[in-house]
N, C-alpha and C positions, 0 to 999 in steps of 0.2 A: 378521529381519523377522517380523511376525506372520503367521499362516496366511492372513489376508485380503489379504495384499500379495505381489507378485511382484518379484524384482530386475529392473532395467531390461533386462538382456540377454534376459529372457524375452519381451520385446515386440519383438524383432528379426524382424519379419515384413514382407512386401512393402508393406503399407498404411502402415507407419511409417517406411519408408526416407526419404521427404522430410524428416521431422523429424530423423532420425539424421544425414542430410547436413547439415542446418542446424546441429545441435549440433557436428558436426565442424568446420564453417567457423567457428562461434563460438569453438571452442577455439583454433583457429589465430589468430583476431583477438586473443584475449587474450594472445598472446605478443608482440604489438606494444608499443612504448612507449605509455604511457597516453594521451597526447594524440593519437597516431596512431590508437589503437584507438577513441577517442571520435569521431574524424573518420570512421571507417568506420561507426560507429553513426549519425552525422548523415546519412551517404549512405543508409543503410538507411531512416532516417526520411523522406528526400526521396522515395525510391521509394514508400514506403507512402503518402505524401501524394498522389503522382501517380495511383496505381492504386486506392487504397482509397476508392472513391466513397461507399459507405454510412458507413464509419467517419469519413471526412472530414466528411460531413454531420452526424453526431452531434456531433462536436467543434465545428463551426460553430454548431450550435443551442445547445449548452451555453454557449459563449462569448457568443453573442448575448444569451442570457438573463441571464447573470451579470455581464457588463460592457457594459451598454447605453450607458454614457457614452463608450465608445471609438468612434471613427469606423469605418466599414466597412473602410477600409484597415488601421487599427490592429487591428481584430478579426482580419482575415485574416493579418496578420503574426504575431499570437499563435497562430493555428491552425498556421501553418508552424513556429513555434518549438516548439509542443507536439509535433508529429510528430518534429522533431529530437530532443527529449527522449525520446520513445518509442524511437527508434532507439538512442540511447545507453543506454537502460534494458536493451536486449538485451545489449549488451556488458557492462553492469554485472551483469546476472544471471549471465553467464559468469564474471566476476571473483568474484562471491560464491561460486561453486561451486569455482573452480580457482586463484584467486590465492593467493600466499603471505601469511602474516600480515604479514611484513616490507613487502611491496609495499603492502598495504592501509594499514598504519600510516603509511607514508611520505607518503601523500596525504590524510590525514584528520586532523581535529581534533575533539575532543568536549568539551563542557562540561556540568556538572551531574550528574556521576556520583555526587557526594556525596549527592544526594537519594535515590537508590536505595539506596546503602549504609546511609544513616541509617535508612530504613524496615526493611531486612533486619535490621540490628543491633538494632532494637526488636522484633523478632519478628513483623513484619507482612508479609503477602503484598502484592505490588505488581502493579497493572494498569498496564503500560507502554502508555499510550494513544497509538496512532499513527494514520496515515491513509494512503490510497493515493496517495502521490507516486511518481514514476517511479524514484526512488532507493531504493525500499523494499527490494529484495532485497539490494543491496550493503550496506545499512545494517545488516542482521542480523549480518554478519560483524564489523563494527566494534563492535557491541554485545557480541558474544561476547568480544572482546578486552579489554573495559573493565568489564564488570559480571559478577556471579555468573551461573551457568547459569540459563537461562530456557526456558519453553515458548512455542512460536509457534502461533498460530491459522492454519489454512489453509482454503481453500474448495475443495470437490471440483468438478472439471471434469466435463463430459459424457463425456470420454474418460478411461478408466483410465490409459492411457499418459501423457497430458498431466498428469493429477493426480500420477502418480508422479515424472515429471520435476520438476515444481515442488516437490512435497513433499520429495523427496530433496535437492534443492538447498537448500531452507530448513533441512533437518536438518544441513547443514554449519555452521549457526549455532546452532541450538536444541538443547537437551537432549532435547526431545520435541516432537511436533507434535500439535495437537488440532483436530479438525474443528469448524468454526464452530458447528454445531448441538449440540455435546457440552458443554452448560453444566455438567453434573454434574462432568465431568472438570476443567474450568476452576476450578470452585468448590473441588474437592478440592485441587488444586494450590495455590490461594491460601490455603486454611485450613492448609496444611502449611508456610506461610511462603515459598512459591515466587513466581516472577515469571512473568506471562503477558503476552506481547507481542500486542496486540490492536488491530485497525484496523476500527472499526465504522461507517465513513463511507459505504459504498456502499449503493445502494437496496435495500430489503428488501421482502418481501411484507408484507401488511397485518397478519398476526398478530404481536403483540409489537412493533409499530412505530406511530409517530404521525406526523402531518403537521406538520413543522417547517420554517419558511422557511430556505432556503439561498441566500444572496445575494439575499434577498427573494422567492424563487420557491418555491412549495409543494414539499416533497420528503419522501419517506418515510424516516424514521430509526428505527432500533432503539433501544429504551430499555434494552437489556440491560446496558449498562455500569453503570448505576445498580444494577441487580439483582445483577450480579456483585460489585460492591464491597460491597453489603449482606450477601449470603449468604457471601461469602468473607472478610468482616471485613478487607478490604484497603484500602490507600491507592491513589489513582489519580494517576499521574504522567505528564503529557503529554510526548511525545517526537517530534521532527521532524528529518528529514534535509534537507539542501540541497546541490545541486551548485553550486559557485562558477564564475564566468566563466573562471577559470584551470584548471578541470578538477579542482580539489581538492574535498573534501567537508567540510561542517561539520555536526556533529550536536549538537543542543541538547536537553537534558533539563531540563524546568522543575521548579520546586518542586511538591510534592504539592498537589493541589487541597484547599483547606480546606472543611470542612463538606460533604464529598462522601462518600456520598450524602446528600442533603438531606431525603429522605422524599418528594420530588416527582420522579419519574423524568423527566417531560417538562421540568421546569425544569433538571434535571441535563443532559439531552441538549442543550437550548438553549445551555447554558454551553459544552459541548464544540463545538458547531457554531460558536459565536462565536470560540472559540480557533482552530478550523480555518480560518475565513475570514481571520483575521488572518495566519496562516501562509501561506495561498495567495497573499495580496496581495504577499508578499515575493518569490515566485518563481512567478507564475501559470502559466507555461508548463510547470512541473514537476508540476502536479496531474494526476490521471488523468481527463482530460476525455473520453476515448474511451468511457467507460462511460455508460450511459443513466441519468443521475443522477436524472431526474424522472419515472421510470416508476412503475407500480404504484399510482397515486394512486386514491383512492376515487371513486365515481361523483359527478359534479358538478364535478370539477376538469378543467382542460384536458388534452387529450392533446398534449403538447409535441412529440411525434415522429410525428404523423400525416401530416405533409406534408414528410418529409425530402427527397423528390425535388427540391424547390425549392432545397435547400441543397447539393446534390451539385456 
């Protein structure tokens, strides 16, 4: 590890004991048969739905905004299914860290690997363009087993311990991890013909971002993907995971986006958002609705989260 990082055992202090206990229970759950483990995850999600008033309100508000055609009962059903998906994502995070390659391969199918291999064989760097679905962490391990080594972008948490837990787990999949603000390191990796696994869909502060509708609602989106592709002379390949009703996983790697970047970063980002919306509609409960997707808007736009108490 670099000098700026500490191994996990160095964080074994009383204030982190609850997290350590949770990790221990998660490790035990991962020993269960897969469907049983996912059932434990759904139970975790049910508890989170019952006690997570503020988070439940955020999910409700996001779903109200993005799926206005659903009836109130249908919206609430989607909220419940989302919390079940969140609970299963905890189990899947553990599987991404601890499961054997054989176990992961036995419950997964992937298509489109040839698109990545073609770009690499042509000497091009690849932006593997993803998004924050609840299956994100387990999908990294499947990628590792099917494509050449890649770098993964991560987001630093307020807690150094939480950051290290998430980052070290992602390093079970990635050759290296890159903090999301380290554009230079991403560009260097791409110019060297590497692969960067990148999910730019969460709300960003106004610097380097533009207001682009998401399901028709104004939302701040970074335009960095277009910049990365241009500076890194890279191809951009969308990639999306999906948890199937039978507990298996399907991973789809699409063909490289043509004429990307186009020279218009906003148009490029709108193109990504349209692709993302199409994927979300296939499994809406699996998108990360617990995030405040419509925050950080400029003055003059509504504050969509100002009255969350009404949605608790």
